[in-house]
TORDO-124557 format. One record per residue: residue number from 1; y, x, z of N, C-alpha, C in turn; residue in one letter. Coordinates in nm, 3 decimals. Layout:
  num       ny       nx       nz      cay      cax      caz       cy       cx       cz  residuo
  NUM        Y        X        Z        Y        X        Z        Y        X        Z        A
...
***
This chain:
  num       ny       nx       nz      cay      cax      caz       cy       cx       cz  residuo
    1  -13.379    4.916   10.542  -13.317    5.021   10.569  -13.186    4.960   10.675        M
    2  -13.184    5.048   10.767  -13.073    5.036   10.862  -12.952    5.098   10.796        L
    3  -12.861    5.055   10.836  -12.695    5.121   10.816  -12.723    5.315   10.841        K
    4  -12.789    5.305   10.966  -12.792    5.456   10.980  -12.865    5.551   10.879        K
    5  -12.986    5.489   10.823  -13.046    5.540   10.735  -12.995    5.541   10.589        E
    6  -12.876    5.451   10.566  -12.828    5.442   10.463  -12.715    5.544   10.461        F
    7  -12.649    5.569   10.555  -12.547    5.673   10.574  -12.627    5.816   10.547        V
    8  -12.733    5.852   10.606  -12.795    5.946   10.569  -12.812    6.000   10.418        K
    9  -12.886    5.877   10.356  -12.880    5.878   10.221  -12.770    5.905   10.135        K
   10  -12.654    5.869   10.164  -12.534    5.860   10.105  -12.507    6.012   10.138        V
   11  -12.496    6.037   10.247  -12.478    6.210   10.281  -12.565    6.299   10.214        S
   12  -12.676    6.271   10.192  -12.763    6.359   10.106  -12.729    6.357    9.969        D
   13  -12.697    6.239    9.893  -12.661    6.231    9.779  -12.505    6.298    9.734        K
   14  -12.420    6.290    9.830  -12.279    6.337    9.812  -12.258    6.492    9.866        T
   15  -12.342    6.519    9.944  -12.301    6.650   10.003  -12.221    6.652   10.127        G
   16  -12.166    6.525   10.132  -12.077    6.520   10.262  -12.148    6.516   10.391        L
   17  -12.090    6.532   10.498  -12.143    6.544   10.632  -12.188    6.393   10.673        T
   18  -12.275    6.374   10.763  -12.338    6.217   10.812  -12.200    6.164   10.869        V
   19  -12.109    6.224   10.927  -12.020    6.176   10.994  -11.904    6.124   10.863        R
   20  -11.875    6.208   10.784  -11.774    6.164   10.667  -11.838    6.058   10.601        A
   21  -11.979    6.057   10.567  -12.035    5.966   10.482  -12.023    5.804   10.586        S
   22  -12.026    5.865   10.701  -12.048    5.717   10.782  -11.896    5.645   10.783        E
   23  -11.790    5.741   10.768  -11.651    5.671   10.761  -11.618    5.631   10.635        K
   24  -11.695    5.682   10.535  -11.670    5.625   10.407  -11.743    5.491   10.371        A
   25  -11.853    5.478   10.438  -11.930    5.344   10.407  -11.843    5.239   10.505        V
   26  -11.820    5.288   10.621  -11.752    5.174   10.713  -11.639    5.135   10.629        N
   27  -11.535    5.226   10.570  -11.438    5.196   10.501  -11.471    5.068   10.403        A
   28  -11.572    5.108   10.327  -11.588    5.048   10.210  -11.621    4.890   10.252        I
   29  -11.722    4.909   10.346  -11.785    4.762   10.411  -11.651    4.671   10.455        L
   30  -11.547    4.757   10.545  -11.462    4.673   10.595  -11.327    4.619   10.483        D
   31  -11.329    4.694   10.381  -11.247    4.681   10.277  -11.311    4.542   10.232        T
   32  -11.434    4.545   10.172  -11.524    4.425   10.125  -11.471    4.312   10.200        I
   33  -11.505    4.311   10.335  -11.516    4.204   10.439  -11.352    4.161   10.442        V
   34  -11.271    4.224   10.466  -11.122    4.211   10.447  -11.084    4.107   10.333        E
   35  -11.112    4.156   10.205  -11.066    4.114   10.089  -11.142    3.993   10.051        N
   36  -11.292    3.979   10.090  -11.338    3.849   10.079  -11.275    3.746   10.187        V
   37  -11.259    3.784   10.280  -11.177    3.697   10.384  -11.039    3.634   10.343        C
   38  -10.974    3.717   10.246  -10.872    3.671   10.202  -10.873    3.612   10.057        Q
   39  -10.978    3.552   10.039  -11.021    3.493    9.917  -11.019    3.546    9.771        G
   40  -11.036    3.689    9.776  -11.033    3.765    9.681  -11.196    3.807    9.631        E
   41  -11.199    3.835    9.479  -11.322    3.875    9.455  -11.330    4.039    9.447        K
   42  -11.460    4.080    9.484  -11.440    4.221    9.437  -11.588    4.245    9.345        I
   43  -11.550    4.309    9.217  -11.641    4.289    9.132  -11.687    4.446    9.102        S
   44  -11.805    4.482    9.102  -11.846    4.630    9.057  -11.931    4.598    8.947        F
   45  -11.879    4.634    8.846  -11.947    4.592    8.713  -12.089    4.686    8.703        I
   46  -12.185    4.589    8.681  -12.319    4.624    8.675  -12.384    4.607    8.785        G
   47  -12.311    4.584    8.899  -12.391    4.599    9.032  -12.364    4.467    9.108        F
   48  -12.244    4.405    9.109  -12.238    4.240    9.159  -12.106    4.221    9.197        G
   49  -12.074    4.104    9.255  -11.944    4.067    9.280  -11.963    3.993    9.433        T
   50  -11.867    4.032    9.511  -11.874    3.962    9.645  -11.732    3.860    9.659        F
   51  -11.746    3.740    9.679  -11.663    3.650    9.697  -11.683    3.525    9.806        Y
   52  -11.568    3.475    9.795  -11.608    3.359    9.920  -11.597    3.221    9.856        S
   53  -11.669    3.147    9.906  -11.690    2.972    9.827  -11.667    2.881    9.940        L
   54  -11.586    2.761    9.925  -11.541    2.684   10.022  -11.654    2.577   10.001        K
   55  -11.706    2.539   10.115  -11.799    2.414   10.106  -11.742    2.304   10.155        R
   56  -11.743    2.182   10.084  -11.678    2.077   10.122  -11.740    2.013   10.249        A
   57  -11.667    1.924   10.296  -11.733    1.833   10.434  -11.853    1.760   10.372        S
   58  -11.932    1.732   10.452  -12.043    1.633   10.423  -12.104    1.572   10.540        S
   59  -12.199    1.480   10.534  -12.243    1.413   10.647  -12.394    1.460   10.656        V
   60  -12.444    1.498   10.763  -12.579    1.556   10.758  -12.653    1.457   10.862        G
   61  -12.774    1.489   10.903  -12.841    1.408   10.981  -12.916    1.489   11.082        R
   62  -12.904    1.457   11.220  -12.985    1.553   11.325  -13.119    1.502   11.287        N
   63  -13.221    1.597   11.270  -13.339    1.549   11.256  -13.416    1.502   11.386        P
   64  -13.395    1.530   11.511  -13.477    1.484   11.630  -13.396    1.329   11.675        R
   65  -13.289    1.286   11.618  -13.223    1.161   11.679  -13.234    1.072   11.533        T
   66  -13.213    1.129   11.448  -13.178    1.038   11.331  -13.032    1.012   11.317        G
   67  -12.955    1.058   11.402  -12.794    1.014   11.391  -12.739    1.070   11.271        K
   68  -12.661    1.025   11.209  -12.551    1.091   11.123  -12.459    1.164   11.193        T
   69  -12.434    1.304   11.135  -12.328    1.381   11.208  -12.228    1.448   11.091        I
   70  -12.116    1.470   11.114  -12.029    1.523   11.026  -12.030    1.673   11.020        P
   71  -12.024    1.745   10.904  -12.028    1.856   10.873  -11.901    1.922   10.811        I
   72  -11.820    2.002   10.886  -11.691    2.035   10.871  -11.685    2.131   10.751        A
   73  -11.591    2.140   10.662  -11.566    2.198   10.560  -11.554    2.350   10.622        E
   74  -11.601    2.446   10.542  -11.611    2.582   10.583  -11.604    2.680   10.450        R
   75  -11.569    2.801   10.467  -11.578    2.893   10.386  -11.691    3.000   10.396        T
   76  -11.785    3.033   10.306  -11.894    3.095   10.316  -11.882    3.239   10.243        I
   77  -11.945    3.351   10.262  -11.966    3.472   10.174  -12.067    3.458   10.067        P
   78  -12.046    3.506    9.954  -12.151    3.482    9.857  -12.156    3.661    9.791        K
   79  -12.251    3.672    9.721  -12.278    3.780    9.623  -12.368    3.726    9.516        F
   80  -12.326    3.762    9.420  -12.365    3.737    9.284  -12.407    3.885    9.221        K
   81  -12.556    3.907    9.189  -12.603    4.010    9.128  -12.551    4.036    9.006        F
   82  -12.535    4.172    8.961  -12.489    4.224    8.863  -12.618    4.239    8.756        G
   83  -12.578    4.222    8.603  -12.680    4.237    8.521  -12.766    4.372    8.530        K
   84  -12.696    4.477    8.526  -12.788    4.609    8.536  -12.869    4.619    8.671        V
   85  -12.812    4.589    8.799  -12.865    4.582    8.911  -12.991    4.498    8.938        F
   86  -12.983    4.375    8.866  -13.096    4.285    8.867  -13.196    4.321    8.767        K
   87  -13.168    4.391    8.647  -13.255    4.439    8.556  -13.318    4.558    8.602        Q
   88  -13.267    4.643    8.691  -13.330    4.787    8.735  -13.437    4.723    8.858        T
   89  -13.398    4.614    8.932  -13.495    4.585    9.036  -13.620    4.505    8.958        V
   90  -13.603    4.426    8.845  -13.727    4.356    8.785  -13.790    4.465    8.726        L
   91  -13.732    4.585    8.664  -13.810    4.679    8.593  -13.910    4.775    8.701        E
   92  -13.852    4.755    8.807  -13.905    4.852    8.924  -14.027    4.798    8.981        T
   93  -14.012    4.646    8.980  -14.125    4.589    9.036  -14.224    4.563    8.931        K
   94  -14.193    4.544    8.803  -14.283    4.510    8.715  -14.374    4.680    8.699        K
   95  -14.304    4.793    8.704  -14.388    4.914    8.705  -14.486    4.925    8.803        N
   96  -14.414    4.873    8.955  -14.529    4.891    9.056  -14.629    4.816    9.048        E
   97  -14.603    4.704    8.972  -14.710    4.624    8.954  -14.839    4.669    8.860        L
   98  -14.772    4.702    8.755  -14.835    4.792    8.640  -14.933    4.914    8.713        N
   99  -14.890    4.980    8.798  -14.938    5.089    8.862  -15.053    5.057    8.935        K
  100  -15.035    4.950    9.016  -15.124    4.899    9.097  -15.272    4.825    9.027        S
  101  -15.214    4.774    8.906  -15.325    4.697    8.832  -15.410    4.821    8.755        N
  102  -15.347    4.926    8.722  -15.428    5.042    8.644  -15.516    5.114    8.750        K
  103  -15.482    5.115    8.885  -15.577    5.220    9.006  -15.674    5.112    9.030        S
  104  -15.677    4.978    9.014  -15.786    4.890    9.038  -15.877    4.893    8.943        N
***
């Protein structure tokens, strides 16, 4: 699903205009990015947690030449799924599999 389709679904569910929904979605995404960049965690109970993680510097190897190369320390964004979100996806997949097995 593309962002445009996501905004349309938000608009349909909330009754807001597409323009207002796009503004809201952009504000939410911008807020998440800004705060994760500042090292803060953003948790939505049941959905998940956005956070950043520092990776220590290490030594890698160039597969073509075999030379070792230094890999600098860096900060990466992460997302941990919430329990309710994970269970919902698993149950949905399980139900889809059961339906397809019954039709065969």
